[in-house]
DOSE-851768 format. One record per residue: residue number from 1; x, y, z of N, C-alpha, C in turn; residue in three letters. Coordinates in Angstrom, 1 decimal, decimal comma. Atoms other than C-alpha are relative to their C-alpha. Layout:
N
{seq:NUM; n_xx:X; n_yy:Y; n_zz:Z; ca_xx:X; ca_yy:Y; ca_zz:Z; c_xx:X; c_yy:Y; c_zz:Z; type:ALA}
...
***
This chain:
94
{seq:1; n_xx:-0,6; n_yy:-0,8; n_zz:-1,0; ca_xx:-18,0; ca_yy:7,5; ca_zz:-48,1; c_xx:-0,6; c_yy:-0,3; c_zz:1,3; type:MET}
{seq:2; n_xx:0,6; n_yy:0,2; n_zz:-1,3; ca_xx:-18,4; ca_yy:6,8; ca_zz:-44,4; c_xx:-0,5; c_yy:1,3; c_zz:0,6; type:SER}
{seq:3; n_xx:0,5; n_yy:-1,2; n_zz:-0,7; ca_xx:-20,1; ca_yy:9,3; ca_zz:-42,1; c_xx:1,1; c_yy:0,9; c_zz:0,4; type:ALA}
{seq:4; n_xx:-1,1; n_yy:-0,8; n_zz:-0,5; ca_xx:-16,8; ca_yy:10,4; ca_zz:-40,6; c_xx:0,8; c_yy:0,6; c_zz:-1,2; type:ASP}
{seq:5; n_xx:-0,6; n_yy:-0,6; n_zz:1,2; ca_xx:-15,3; ca_yy:10,9; ca_zz:-44,1; c_xx:-0,8; c_yy:1,1; c_zz:-0,6; type:GLU}
{seq:6; n_xx:0,8; n_yy:-1,1; n_zz:0,5; ca_xx:-18,2; ca_yy:13,0; ca_zz:-45,2; c_xx:0,1; c_yy:1,2; c_zz:0,9; type:ILE}
{seq:7; n_xx:-0,1; n_yy:-1,2; n_zz:-0,9; ca_xx:-18,0; ca_yy:15,2; ca_zz:-42,1; c_xx:1,4; c_yy:0,6; c_zz:-0,2; type:ILE}
{seq:8; n_xx:-1,4; n_yy:-0,6; n_zz:0,2; ca_xx:-14,2; ca_yy:15,6; ca_zz:-42,6; c_xx:0,1; c_yy:0,7; c_zz:-1,3; type:GLU}
{seq:9; n_xx:-0,1; n_yy:-0,6; n_zz:1,3; ca_xx:-14,5; ca_yy:16,4; ca_zz:-46,3; c_xx:-0,8; c_yy:1,3; c_zz:0,0; type:ALA}
{seq:10; n_xx:0,8; n_yy:-1,3; n_zz:-0,1; ca_xx:-17,2; ca_yy:19,0; ca_zz:-45,5; c_xx:0,7; c_yy:1,0; c_zz:0,8; type:THR}
{seq:11; n_xx:-0,7; n_yy:-1,0; n_zz:-0,9; ca_xx:-15,3; ca_yy:20,7; ca_zz:-42,7; c_xx:1,3; c_yy:0,4; c_zz:-0,6; type:LEU}
{seq:12; n_xx:-1,4; n_yy:-0,4; n_zz:0,4; ca_xx:-11,8; ca_yy:20,6; ca_zz:-44,2; c_xx:0,1; c_yy:0,4; c_zz:-1,4; type:GLN}
{seq:13; n_xx:-0,2; n_yy:-0,3; n_zz:1,5; ca_xx:-12,3; ca_yy:20,8; ca_zz:-48,0; c_xx:-1,1; c_yy:0,8; c_zz:-0,6; type:ARG}
{seq:14; n_xx:1,1; n_yy:-0,7; n_zz:0,6; ca_xx:-15,5; ca_yy:22,7; ca_zz:-48,4; c_xx:-0,9; c_yy:-0,9; c_zz:-0,9; type:GLY}
{seq:15; n_xx:0,8; n_yy:0,9; n_zz:0,8; ca_xx:-17,1; ca_yy:19,6; ca_zz:-49,9; c_xx:-1,5; c_yy:0,2; c_zz:0,3; type:TYR}
{seq:16; n_xx:1,4; n_yy:-0,1; n_zz:-0,2; ca_xx:-20,9; ca_yy:19,9; ca_zz:-50,4; c_xx:-0,6; c_yy:-1,4; c_zz:-0,1; type:VAL}
{seq:17; n_xx:0,5; n_yy:1,3; n_zz:0,0; ca_xx:-22,5; ca_yy:16,6; ca_zz:-49,4; c_xx:-1,4; c_yy:-0,1; c_zz:-0,7; type:PRO}
{seq:18; n_xx:1,3; n_yy:0,2; n_zz:0,6; ca_xx:-25,5; ca_yy:15,1; ca_zz:-51,2; c_xx:-1,0; c_yy:-0,3; c_zz:1,1; type:THR}
{seq:19; n_xx:1,0; n_yy:0,3; n_zz:-1,0; ca_xx:-28,8; ca_yy:14,5; ca_zz:-49,5; c_xx:0,2; c_yy:-1,4; c_zz:0,6; type:VAL}
{seq:20; n_xx:-0,2; n_yy:1,4; n_zz:-0,5; ca_xx:-28,0; ca_yy:10,8; ca_zz:-49,3; c_xx:1,1; c_yy:0,0; c_zz:1,0; type:GLU}
{seq:21; n_xx:-1,1; n_yy:-0,1; n_zz:-0,9; ca_xx:-24,7; ca_yy:11,6; ca_zz:-47,6; c_xx:-0,4; c_yy:0,7; c_zz:1,3; type:GLU}
{seq:22; n_xx:0,5; n_yy:-0,7; n_zz:-1,2; ca_xx:-26,4; ca_yy:14,0; ca_zz:-45,2; c_xx:-0,8; c_yy:-1,0; c_zz:0,9; type:ILE}
{seq:23; n_xx:0,9; n_yy:1,0; n_zz:-0,6; ca_xx:-28,9; ca_yy:11,2; ca_zz:-44,4; c_xx:0,9; c_yy:-1,0; c_zz:0,8; type:SER}
{seq:24; n_xx:-0,9; n_yy:1,0; n_zz:-0,6; ca_xx:-26,0; ca_yy:8,8; ca_zz:-43,6; c_xx:0,5; c_yy:0,6; c_zz:1,3; type:VAL}
{seq:25; n_xx:-0,6; n_yy:-0,6; n_zz:-1,2; ca_xx:-24,4; ca_yy:11,2; ca_zz:-41,2; c_xx:-1,0; c_yy:0,2; c_zz:1,1; type:VAL}
{seq:26; n_xx:0,9; n_yy:-0,3; n_zz:-1,0; ca_xx:-27,5; ca_yy:12,3; ca_zz:-39,4; c_xx:-0,8; c_yy:-1,3; c_zz:0,5; type:LEU}
{seq:27; n_xx:0,7; n_yy:1,2; n_zz:-0,5; ca_xx:-28,8; ca_yy:8,7; ca_zz:-39,1; c_xx:0,9; c_yy:-0,7; c_zz:1,1; type:SER}
{seq:28; n_xx:-0,8; n_yy:0,6; n_zz:-1,0; ca_xx:-25,9; ca_yy:7,9; ca_zz:-36,8; c_xx:0,1; c_yy:1,0; c_zz:1,2; type:ARG}
{seq:29; n_xx:0,0; n_yy:-0,8; n_zz:-1,2; ca_xx:-26,0; ca_yy:9,1; ca_zz:-33,2; c_xx:1,5; c_yy:0,4; c_zz:0,4; type:LEU}
{seq:30; n_xx:-1,3; n_yy:-0,5; n_zz:-0,4; ca_xx:-23,0; ca_yy:11,1; ca_zz:-31,9; c_xx:0,3; c_yy:-0,7; c_zz:1,3; type:SER}
{seq:31; n_xx:-0,4; n_yy:0,6; n_zz:-1,3; ca_xx:-21,1; ca_yy:9,9; ca_zz:-28,8; c_xx:-0,8; c_yy:0,6; c_zz:1,1; type:ASN}
{seq:32; n_xx:0,8; n_yy:-0,6; n_zz:-1,0; ca_xx:-22,9; ca_yy:12,4; ca_zz:-26,7; c_xx:-1,5; c_yy:-0,5; c_zz:0,0; type:ALA}
{seq:33; n_xx:1,4; n_yy:0,5; n_zz:0,1; ca_xx:-26,3; ca_yy:11,2; ca_zz:-28,0; c_xx:-0,1; c_yy:-1,4; c_zz:0,5; type:GLU}
{seq:34; n_xx:0,0; n_yy:1,4; n_zz:-0,5; ca_xx:-25,4; ca_yy:7,6; ca_zz:-27,3; c_xx:0,0; c_yy:0,0; c_zz:1,5; type:ARG}
{seq:35; n_xx:-0,1; n_yy:0,0; n_zz:-1,5; ca_xx:-24,6; ca_yy:8,5; ca_zz:-23,7; c_xx:-1,4; c_yy:0,4; c_zz:0,6; type:LYS}
{seq:36; n_xx:1,3; n_yy:-0,3; n_zz:-0,5; ca_xx:-28,0; ca_yy:10,2; ca_zz:-23,3; c_xx:-1,0; c_yy:-1,2; c_zz:-0,2; type:TRP}
{seq:37; n_xx:0,9; n_yy:1,2; n_zz:0,3; ca_xx:-29,8; ca_yy:7,2; ca_zz:-25,0; c_xx:0,2; c_yy:-1,1; c_zz:1,1; type:LYS}
{seq:38; n_xx:-0,3; n_yy:1,0; n_zz:-1,0; ca_xx:-28,1; ca_yy:4,9; ca_zz:-22,4; c_xx:-0,7; c_yy:0,3; c_zz:1,3; type:SER}
{seq:39; n_xx:0,6; n_yy:-0,4; n_zz:-1,3; ca_xx:-29,8; ca_yy:6,9; ca_zz:-19,6; c_xx:-1,5; c_yy:0,0; c_zz:-0,1; type:ARG}
{seq:40; n_xx:1,4; n_yy:-0,1; n_zz:0,3; ca_xx:-33,3; ca_yy:6,5; ca_zz:-21,1; c_xx:-0,9; c_yy:-0,5; c_zz:1,2; type:THR}
{seq:41; n_xx:0,8; n_yy:0,6; n_zz:-1,0; ca_xx:-34,7; ca_yy:4,2; ca_zz:-18,4; c_xx:0,1; c_yy:0,8; c_zz:1,3; type:GLU}
{seq:42; n_xx:-0,2; n_yy:-0,8; n_zz:-1,2; ca_xx:-33,3; ca_yy:6,2; ca_zz:-15,5; c_xx:-0,8; c_yy:1,3; c_zz:-0,1; type:MET}
{seq:43; n_xx:0,7; n_yy:-1,2; n_zz:0,2; ca_xx:-34,7; ca_yy:9,4; ca_zz:-16,9; c_xx:-1,6; c_yy:-0,2; c_zz:0,0; type:LEU}
{seq:44; n_xx:1,4; n_yy:0,3; n_zz:0,0; ca_xx:-38,1; ca_yy:7,9; ca_zz:-17,6; c_xx:-0,6; c_yy:-0,3; c_zz:1,4; type:GLU}
{seq:45; n_xx:0,3; n_yy:0,2; n_zz:-1,4; ca_xx:-38,2; ca_yy:6,7; ca_zz:-14,0; c_xx:-0,2; c_yy:1,2; c_zz:0,8; type:ASN}
{seq:46; n_xx:0,1; n_yy:-1,3; n_zz:-0,6; ca_xx:-37,8; ca_yy:10,3; ca_zz:-13,0; c_xx:-1,1; c_yy:0,9; c_zz:-0,6; type:GLU}
{seq:47; n_xx:1,1; n_yy:-0,7; n_zz:0,7; ca_xx:-40,7; ca_yy:11,4; ca_zz:-15,3; c_xx:0,4; c_yy:0,8; c_zz:-1,2; type:GLY}
{seq:48; n_xx:-0,5; n_yy:-0,7; n_zz:1,2; ca_xx:-38,6; ca_yy:12,7; ca_zz:-18,3; c_xx:0,0; c_yy:-1,0; c_zz:-1,2; type:TYR}
{seq:49; n_xx:-0,1; n_yy:0,7; n_zz:1,3; ca_xx:-38,7; ca_yy:11,6; ca_zz:-21,9; c_xx:1,0; c_yy:0,7; c_zz:-0,9; type:THR}
{seq:50; n_xx:-0,9; n_yy:-0,5; n_zz:1,0; ca_xx:-35,9; ca_yy:12,1; ca_zz:-24,3; c_xx:-0,6; c_yy:0,3; c_zz:-1,3; type:LEU}
{seq:51; n_xx:0,6; n_yy:-0,2; n_zz:1,4; ca_xx:-36,6; ca_yy:13,5; ca_zz:-27,8; c_xx:0,1; c_yy:-1,3; c_zz:-0,8; type:ARG}
{seq:52; n_xx:0,1; n_yy:1,3; n_zz:0,7; ca_xx:-37,4; ca_yy:10,8; ca_zz:-30,3; c_xx:1,3; c_yy:-0,6; c_zz:-0,5; type:PRO}
{seq:53; n_xx:-1,3; n_yy:0,4; n_zz:0,5; ca_xx:-33,9; ca_yy:10,7; ca_zz:-31,8; c_xx:0,8; c_yy:-0,8; c_zz:1,0; type:ARG}
{seq:54; n_xx:-0,8; n_yy:0,7; n_zz:-1,0; ca_xx:-32,5; ca_yy:9,5; ca_zz:-28,5; c_xx:-0,7; c_yy:-1,2; c_zz:0,7; type:LEU}
{seq:55; n_xx:0,7; n_yy:1,1; n_zz:-0,5; ca_xx:-35,1; ca_yy:6,9; ca_zz:-27,7; c_xx:0,4; c_yy:-1,3; c_zz:-0,6; type:ARG}
{seq:56; n_xx:-0,3; n_yy:1,3; n_zz:0,6; ca_xx:-34,4; ca_yy:3,2; ca_zz:-28,2; c_xx:-1,0; c_yy:-0,3; c_zz:-1,1; type:PRO}
{seq:57; n_xx:0,9; n_yy:0,4; n_zz:1,1; ca_xx:-35,8; ca_yy:1,9; ca_zz:-31,5; c_xx:-0,2; c_yy:1,1; c_zz:-1,0; type:GLY}
{seq:58; n_xx:0,2; n_yy:-1,1; n_zz:0,9; ca_xx:-35,5; ca_yy:5,3; ca_zz:-33,2; c_xx:0,4; c_yy:-0,3; c_zz:-1,4; type:TRP}
{seq:59; n_xx:-0,4; n_yy:0,0; n_zz:1,4; ca_xx:-35,5; ca_yy:5,3; ca_zz:-37,0; c_xx:-0,3; c_yy:1,4; c_zz:-0,5; type:THR}
{seq:60; n_xx:0,1; n_yy:-1,4; n_zz:0,5; ca_xx:-35,0; ca_yy:8,6; ca_zz:-38,9; c_xx:-1,4; c_yy:0,2; c_zz:-0,7; type:PRO}
{seq:61; n_xx:1,3; n_yy:-0,3; n_zz:0,6; ca_xx:-38,3; ca_yy:10,2; ca_zz:-39,8; c_xx:0,0; c_yy:0,2; c_zz:-1,5; type:SER}
{seq:62; n_xx:-0,1; n_yy:-0,3; n_zz:1,4; ca_xx:-37,1; ca_yy:11,3; ca_zz:-43,2; c_xx:0,1; c_yy:-1,2; c_zz:-0,9; type:TRP}
{seq:63; n_xx:-0,1; n_yy:1,2; n_zz:0,8; ca_xx:-36,6; ca_yy:7,7; ca_zz:-44,3; c_xx:-1,4; c_yy:-0,3; c_zz:-0,6; type:VAL}
{seq:64; n_xx:1,4; n_yy:0,3; n_zz:0,5; ca_xx:-40,4; ca_yy:7,2; ca_zz:-44,5; c_xx:-0,7; c_yy:1,2; c_zz:-0,6; type:GLU}
{seq:65; n_xx:0,7; n_yy:-1,2; n_zz:0,5; ca_xx:-41,5; ca_yy:10,8; ca_zz:-45,1; c_xx:0,5; c_yy:0,5; c_zz:-1,4; type:SER}
{seq:66; n_xx:-0,6; n_yy:-0,5; n_zz:1,3; ca_xx:-39,1; ca_yy:11,5; ca_zz:-48,0; c_xx:0,4; c_yy:1,5; c_zz:0,2; type:GLY}
{seq:67; n_xx:-0,4; n_yy:-1,4; n_zz:-0,2; ca_xx:-38,4; ca_yy:15,0; ca_zz:-46,4; c_xx:1,5; c_yy:0,0; c_zz:0,0; type:GLU}
{seq:68; n_xx:-1,4; n_yy:-0,2; n_zz:-0,2; ca_xx:-34,9; ca_yy:16,5; ca_zz:-46,4; c_xx:0,4; c_yy:-0,2; c_zz:1,4; type:HIS}
{seq:69; n_xx:-0,4; n_yy:0,2; n_zz:-1,4; ca_xx:-33,1; ca_yy:15,3; ca_zz:-43,2; c_xx:0,2; c_yy:1,3; c_zz:0,8; type:PRO}
{seq:70; n_xx:-0,2; n_yy:-1,3; n_zz:-0,7; ca_xx:-32,2; ca_yy:18,9; ca_zz:-42,3; c_xx:-1,3; c_yy:0,7; c_zz:0,4; type:LEU}
{seq:71; n_xx:1,2; n_yy:-0,6; n_zz:-0,3; ca_xx:-35,8; ca_yy:19,8; ca_zz:-42,3; c_xx:-0,9; c_yy:-0,7; c_zz:1,1; type:GLY}
{seq:72; n_xx:0,7; n_yy:0,8; n_zz:-1,0; ca_xx:-36,8; ca_yy:17,2; ca_zz:-39,7; c_xx:0,5; c_yy:0,3; c_zz:1,4; type:CYS}
{seq:73; n_xx:-0,5; n_yy:-0,3; n_zz:-1,4; ca_xx:-36,6; ca_yy:17,7; ca_zz:-35,9; c_xx:1,0; c_yy:-1,0; c_zz:0,3; type:GLU}
{seq:74; n_xx:-1,0; n_yy:1,0; n_zz:-0,4; ca_xx:-34,8; ca_yy:14,4; ca_zz:-35,5; c_xx:1,2; c_yy:0,0; c_zz:-0,9; type:ASP}
{seq:75; n_xx:-1,2; n_yy:-0,1; n_zz:0,8; ca_xx:-32,3; ca_yy:15,4; ca_zz:-38,2; c_xx:1,0; c_yy:0,9; c_zz:0,6; type:GLY}
{seq:76; n_xx:-0,9; n_yy:-0,9; n_zz:-0,7; ca_xx:-30,7; ca_yy:17,8; ca_zz:-35,8; c_xx:0,7; c_yy:-0,8; c_zz:1,1; type:GLU}
{seq:77; n_xx:-0,8; n_yy:0,7; n_zz:-1,0; ca_xx:-27,9; ca_yy:16,3; ca_zz:-33,8; c_xx:0,2; c_yy:0,9; c_zz:1,2; type:ARG}
{seq:78; n_xx:-0,3; n_yy:-0,8; n_zz:-1,2; ca_xx:-27,1; ca_yy:17,4; ca_zz:-30,3; c_xx:1,4; c_yy:0,7; c_zz:-0,1; type:LEU}
{seq:79; n_xx:-1,4; n_yy:-0,7; n_zz:-0,1; ca_xx:-24,3; ca_yy:20,0; ca_zz:-29,8; c_xx:0,9; c_yy:-0,9; c_zz:0,8; type:PRO}
{seq:80; n_xx:-0,9; n_yy:0,8; n_zz:-0,7; ca_xx:-21,2; ca_yy:18,3; ca_zz:-28,6; c_xx:0,1; c_yy:0,5; c_zz:1,5; type:VAL}
{seq:81; n_xx:-0,1; n_yy:-0,5; n_zz:-1,4; ca_xx:-20,9; ca_yy:20,5; ca_zz:-25,5; c_xx:-0,1; c_yy:1,6; c_zz:-0,1; type:SER}
{seq:82; n_xx:0,0; n_yy:-1,5; n_zz:-0,1; ca_xx:-21,3; ca_yy:24,1; ca_zz:-24,3; c_xx:1,3; c_yy:0,4; c_zz:0,6; type:ASN}
{seq:83; n_xx:-1,3; n_yy:-0,5; n_zz:-0,5; ca_xx:-18,5; ca_yy:26,3; ca_zz:-22,9; c_xx:0,3; c_yy:-0,6; c_zz:1,4; type:SER}
{seq:84; n_xx:-0,2; n_yy:0,6; n_zz:-1,4; ca_xx:-19,0; ca_yy:24,6; ca_zz:-19,4; c_xx:0,3; c_yy:-1,4; c_zz:-0,1; type:LEU}
{seq:85; n_xx:-0,3; n_yy:1,4; n_zz:0,2; ca_xx:-18,4; ca_yy:21,2; ca_zz:-20,9; c_xx:-1,2; c_yy:-0,9; c_zz:0,3; type:GLY}
{seq:86; n_xx:1,2; n_yy:0,8; n_zz:-0,3; ca_xx:-22,0; ca_yy:20,0; ca_zz:-20,2; c_xx:-0,7; c_yy:-0,2; c_zz:-1,4; type:HIS}
{seq:87; n_xx:0,7; n_yy:0,2; n_zz:1,2; ca_xx:-23,9; ca_yy:18,4; ca_zz:-23,0; c_xx:-1,4; c_yy:0,5; c_zz:0,1; type:THR}
{seq:88; n_xx:1,3; n_yy:-0,6; n_zz:0,0; ca_xx:-27,2; ca_yy:20,1; ca_zz:-23,9; c_xx:-1,0; c_yy:-1,1; c_zz:-0,6; type:VAL}
{seq:89; n_xx:1,0; n_yy:1,0; n_zz:0,5; ca_xx:-30,3; ca_yy:17,8; ca_zz:-24,4; c_xx:-1,4; c_yy:0,6; c_zz:0,3; type:VAL}
{seq:90; n_xx:1,4; n_yy:-0,4; n_zz:-0,2; ca_xx:-34,0; ca_yy:18,4; ca_zz:-24,8; c_xx:-0,7; c_yy:-1,1; c_zz:0,7; type:LEU}
{seq:91; n_xx:0,9; n_yy:0,9; n_zz:-0,7; ca_xx:-36,1; ca_yy:16,7; ca_zz:-22,2; c_xx:-1,4; c_yy:0,4; c_zz:0,0; type:LEU}
{seq:92; n_xx:1,4; n_yy:-0,3; n_zz:0,0; ca_xx:-39,8; ca_yy:16,5; ca_zz:-22,4; c_xx:-0,6; c_yy:-0,6; c_zz:1,2; type:ILE}
{seq:93; n_xx:0,6; n_yy:0,6; n_zz:-1,1; ca_xx:-41,7; ca_yy:16,1; ca_zz:-19,2; c_xx:-1,3; c_yy:-0,7; c_zz:-0,4; type:THR}
{seq:94; n_xx:1,2; n_yy:0,8; n_zz:0,3; ca_xx:-44,5; ca_yy:13,5; ca_zz:-19,2; c_xx:-1,1; c_yy:0,3; c_zz:1,0; type:THR}
***
């Protein structure tokens, strides 16, 4: 099952995904996350650092640790948007 099929089945039919399926879904960045990732250099030039999930070269931490993806910080996707239509992102100052 593709990531999109897993999400659709979970939302529409009450399907309970396996840990492997959750890993597949969470390993892929959302459209909003890809937009933030593309701004990495500009943000770093301004003194900000994106969370690890949004940095170039990111690999899911749960792949090596064996932890459940939902228990890892980088297993949490960005919300799509808030009520004002702005994407929420965690920036860490350096």
